[in-house]
C-alpha positions in Angstrom: 50.1 37.0 323.1 51.9 39.9 321.3 54.4 40.1 324.1 55.1 36.4 323.8 55.6 36.7 320.0 57.9 39.6 320.4 59.9 37.7 323.1 60.2 34.6 320.9 61.3 36.7 317.9 63.9 38.5 320.0 65.2 35.2 321.3 65.6 33.9 317.8 67.4 37.0 316.7 69.7 36.9 319.6 70.5 33.3 318.9 72.0 34.2 315.5 73.5 37.6 316.2 77.3 37.6 316.5 78.7 38.3 320.0 82.0 39.9 321.1 82.8 37.0 323.5 84.0 33.4 323.6 83.6 30.8 326.3 86.3 29.0 328.3 85.4 25.6 329.7 87.4 22.7 331.2 89.4 20.8 328.6 90.9 17.3 328.5 93.2 16.2 331.4 96.4 14.2 330.5 98.5 12.1 332.9 102.2 12.9 332.4 103.0 9.4 333.8 100.7 7.7 331.3 100.0 7.6 327.6 98.5 9.9 325.0 97.2 9.5 321.5 99.8 10.3 318.8 99.0 11.9 315.5 97.9 8.6 314.0 95.8 7.6 317.0 98.3 5.2 318.5 98.7 5.4 322.3 102.3 6.3 323.2 104.1 7.3 326.4 103.5 11.0 327.1 107.0 11.2 328.5 109.7 8.9 327.1 113.3 9.0 328.4 116.4 7.4 326.7 119.9 7.4 328.0 119.2 7.2 331.7 117.7 4.6 334.1 114.0 5.1 334.7 111.8 3.8 337.5 108.3 2.6 338.0 105.6 5.2 338.9 102.1 5.1 340.4 99.1 7.4 340.7 98.9 10.2 338.3 100.4 13.7 337.7 97.7 15.3 335.5 98.2 18.4 333.4 95.0 20.3 332.9 93.8 22.3 329.8 91.1 24.8 328.8 88.9 24.6 325.7 87.7 27.8 324.0 84.2 27.7 322.5 84.1 30.2 319.6 86.6 32.1 317.4 86.5 35.1 315.1 84.8 33.1 312.4 82.1 31.9 314.7 81.3 33.4 318.1 78.9 31.8 320.6 75.3 32.9 320.5 73.8 35.0 323.3 71.9 32.0 324.4 75.1 30.0 324.8 76.6 32.9 326.7 73.6 33.0 329.1 74.1 29.3 329.8 77.8 29.7 330.4 77.2 32.7 332.8 75.2 30.3 335.0 77.8 27.6 335.0 80.6 28.1 337.6 82.9 25.8 335.6 82.8 28.1 332.5 83.9 31.7 331.9 82.7 34.3 329.4 85.7 36.4 328.2 86.1 39.1 325.5 86.9 37.8 322.1 89.9 40.1 321.7 91.5 38.7 324.8 91.8 35.3 323.3 91.8 36.1 319.5 93.6 39.5 319.1 92.5 41.7 316.2 94.6 40.9 313.1 95.7 37.5 314.3 94.0 34.5 312.5 93.0 31.4 314.3 95.7 29.5 312.4 98.3 32.0 313.5 97.2 31.8 317.1 97.3 28.0 316.9 100.9 28.1 315.5 102.0 30.5 318.2 100.5 28.2 320.9 102.1 25.2 319.4 105.5 26.9 319.6 104.9 27.9 323.2 104.1 24.3 324.0 107.4 23.1 322.4 109.3 25.8 324.3 107.6 24.8 327.6 108.6 21.2 327.0 112.3 22.3 326.6 112.0 24.4 329.7 110.4 21.6 331.7 113.1 19.2 330.7 115.8 21.7 331.6 114.2 22.4 335.0 113.8 18.7 335.9 117.4 17.8 334.9 118.8 20.8 336.7 116.8 19.8 339.8 118.4 16.3 339.5 121.9 17.7 339.1 122.4 17.3 335.4 124.4 19.8 333.5 122.5 21.5 330.6 123.5 24.3 328.2 121.2 26.9 326.8 120.9 29.1 323.7 117.9 31.4 323.1 117.0 31.6 319.4 114.6 33.7 317.4 112.1 31.6 315.5 110.4 34.5 313.8 109.5 38.2 314.1 105.9 39.3 313.7 105.4 41.7 310.8 104.8 45.3 312.0 106.0 44.5 315.5 108.8 46.4 317.3 111.2 43.6 316.4 110.3 43.5 312.7 113.4 44.4 310.7 115.6 44.3 313.7 115.7 40.6 314.6 115.8 37.7 312.2 115.1 33.9 312.3 118.2 32.2 313.7 119.4 35.1 315.7 120.8 34.0 319.1 119.9 36.4 321.9 122.8 36.3 324.3 121.9 39.1 326.8 119.4 41.8 327.6 120.7 45.1 329.1 124.0 43.4 329.7 122.5 40.4 331.7 123.4 37.0 330.2 120.4 34.9 329.2 120.0 31.1 329.8 116.3 30.7 328.8 113.6 32.3 326.7 111.5 32.8 329.9 114.3 35.0 331.4 114.1 37.2 328.3 110.3 37.5 328.6 110.6 38.3 332.3 113.2 41.0 331.6 111.0 42.6 329.0 108.1 42.7 331.5 110.3 44.3 334.1 111.3 47.0 331.7 107.7 48.2 331.7 107.8 49.7 328.2 111.3 51.1 328.3 113.6 50.3 325.5 115.7 47.2 326.0 119.2 46.6 324.6 119.7 43.0 323.2 123.1 41.4 322.5 122.5 39.3 319.4 124.7 36.8 317.7 124.0 36.7 313.9 126.2 34.8 311.5 128.9 34.5 314.0 129.0 38.3 314.8 127.7 40.0 317.9 125.4 43.0 317.4 123.6 45.4 319.8 119.9 45.9 319.0 117.7 48.4 320.8 113.9 47.6 320.8 111.0 49.4 322.6 108.3 46.9 323.6 104.6 47.6 323.0 101.7 46.8 325.4 99.2 44.2 324.3 96.5 42.2 326.0 97.2 38.5 326.1 94.7 36.1 327.7 93.2 39.0 329.5 96.5 40.3 330.9 98.4 43.4 329.8 101.7 42.2 328.6 104.8 44.0 327.1 105.9 42.4 323.8 108.6 43.0 321.2 106.9 40.7 318.7 109.2 37.6 318.4 108.7 33.9 318.8 111.5 32.3 320.7 112.9 28.8 321.5 115.6 27.8 323.8 118.0 25.2 322.5 119.6 23.0 325.2 122.4 20.5 325.2 120.7 17.8 327.2 122.8 14.8 328.4 119.9 12.5 328.0 117.0 12.3 325.5 113.6 13.3 326.8 110.7 13.1 324.4 107.3 14.6 325.3 104.5 13.5 322.9 101.2 15.4 323.2 99.3 16.5 320.1 96.5 19.1 319.8 97.5 20.9 323.0 99.1 24.4 322.9 100.5 27.0 325.2 103.1 27.0 328.0 100.9 26.1 331.0 101.8 22.4 331.2 105.5 23.1 332.0 105.4 22.4 335.7 103.5 19.1 335.4 105.9 18.0 332.6 108.9 18.7 334.9 107.3 16.7 337.8 106.6 13.7 335.5 110.3 13.7 334.3 111.6 13.9 337.8 109.3 11.0 338.9 110.5 8.8 336.1 114.1 9.5 336.8 114.1 8.9 340.5 113.5 5.8 342.7 110.2 5.6 344.6 106.9 7.2 343.6 106.4 10.9 343.9 102.7 10.6 344.2 102.5 7.8 346.7 99.7 6.4 344.5 97.6 9.5 344.7 95.9 11.3 341.8 97.4 14.8 341.6 96.7 17.5 339.1 98.2 21.0 338.5 99.2 23.7 336.1 101.8 26.4 335.7 104.5 27.6 333.4 108.1 26.8 334.4 111.5 28.0 333.4 114.9 26.3 333.4 115.6 27.6 337.0 112.4 25.9 338.3 110.3 29.1 338.8 106.6 28.4 338.4 104.6 31.1 336.6 100.9 32.1 336.2 98.6 30.8 333.6 95.1 31.5 332.2 91.9 29.7 332.8 92.8 28.5 336.3 89.1 28.1 337.4 88.3 25.9 334.5 91.3 23.8 335.2 90.2 23.3 338.8 86.9 21.8 337.6 88.7 19.7 335.0 90.9 18.3 337.6 88.0 17.5 340.0 86.0 15.9 337.2 89.1 13.7 336.3 89.2 12.3 339.9 92.2 14.3 341.3 92.3 14.9 345.0 95.0 17.5 345.0 95.8 20.5 342.7 99.1 22.3 342.5 98.4 25.9 341.5 100.9 28.8 340.8 101.0 31.1 343.8 100.6 34.0 341.4 97.2 32.7 340.4 95.9 32.5 344.0 93.7 35.5 343.7 91.7 33.8 341.0 91.5 30.5 343.0 90.1 31.8 346.3 86.3 31.1 346.4 86.3 29.0 343.3 87.6 25.6 344.5 85.3 22.7 343.6 84.2 20.5 346.5 86.5 17.5 347.0 89.7 19.2 345.7 92.5 20.5 347.8 94.6 23.3 346.2 98.2 23.7 347.2 100.1 26.9 346.3 103.5 26.6 344.7 106.1 29.1 343.3 108.9 26.7 342.4 109.5 23.1 341.2 111.2 22.5 344.6 108.1 23.6 346.5 106.0 21.3 344.3 108.3 18.4 345.0 108.2 19.1 348.8 104.4 19.1 348.6 104.3 15.8 346.7 106.6 14.3 349.4 104.1 15.3 352.1 101.2 13.8 350.2 103.0 10.6 349.3 104.1 10.0 352.9 100.6 10.6 354.3 101.8 13.8 356.1 99.7 16.7 357.3 98.6 18.1 354.0 96.6 20.9 355.8 100.0 22.5 356.7 101.0 22.9 353.0 100.8 26.4 351.5 97.2 27.2 350.4 95.6 30.1 348.5 94.0 32.4 351.1 91.9 35.5 350.7 94.0 38.7 350.9 
């Protein structure tokens, strides 16, 4: 009896004790060929194009998301964590990997919202480039984080023209170059008030979504001179991971025929203006979200394949992709009823 009482008391205590973890679970799935709720609750086209002929689409091109249970103000209980550990569609991750120390939930949401806007621009640029449209590009600084390496060196409105002498055409190219420097100082060519300046900054290593990343502490956006108007309307979703699916939706609407062949296809992945598909976080939760939404196929960044192997839900076929062109090739095979088994897949190393 005393053992039972002690166990019950311990369970109650654990239920209310704060934990250093949060839970990732499958989030909502949105069809880039369909509609989404606007800020006032009205259903609007997720992708709307003006200034060019558009064509009928079919099937679905679903972008997947991840929901986070908990934050610094309220972490999940130990009981909730135990349930999540037993659920293959959920993941228990350290609190600091999602909500870094010193960054408020509001600041994190603002950063993710900016990343979403940036990914929409990159997706539009990638899609139009694939279709032969001419686009211009200007990488601008939105803000510099206080106390970061860029604080006091870069300002809002600065145009970053080059890094280490290499001309930039997108924000993603700048981020990639900073990662390639692996902590060494980088030399930025910056246009400020019409005058060029050279700025040297040494990146700092931080953990972002569980991945060690080199950062200089700026928020960027890429301004393009698009020949047509592409509007992407998706509220309450942040981060850059929907880029590839946005690009596929834009290409589908601007080309005759139906990319999906009427199939339900989901996917994820960042994208830059050149069409390169990059890794994202929460890939396992996105696989389950796609399966639950009725998708038969899932386009996954090849750089996420190590996390995919052994975690594919029944009924879902995962296709590995590294570029927008590879994704379009895969969709062509699926739409034409080709041998999907011959498409690139994630295999154990």
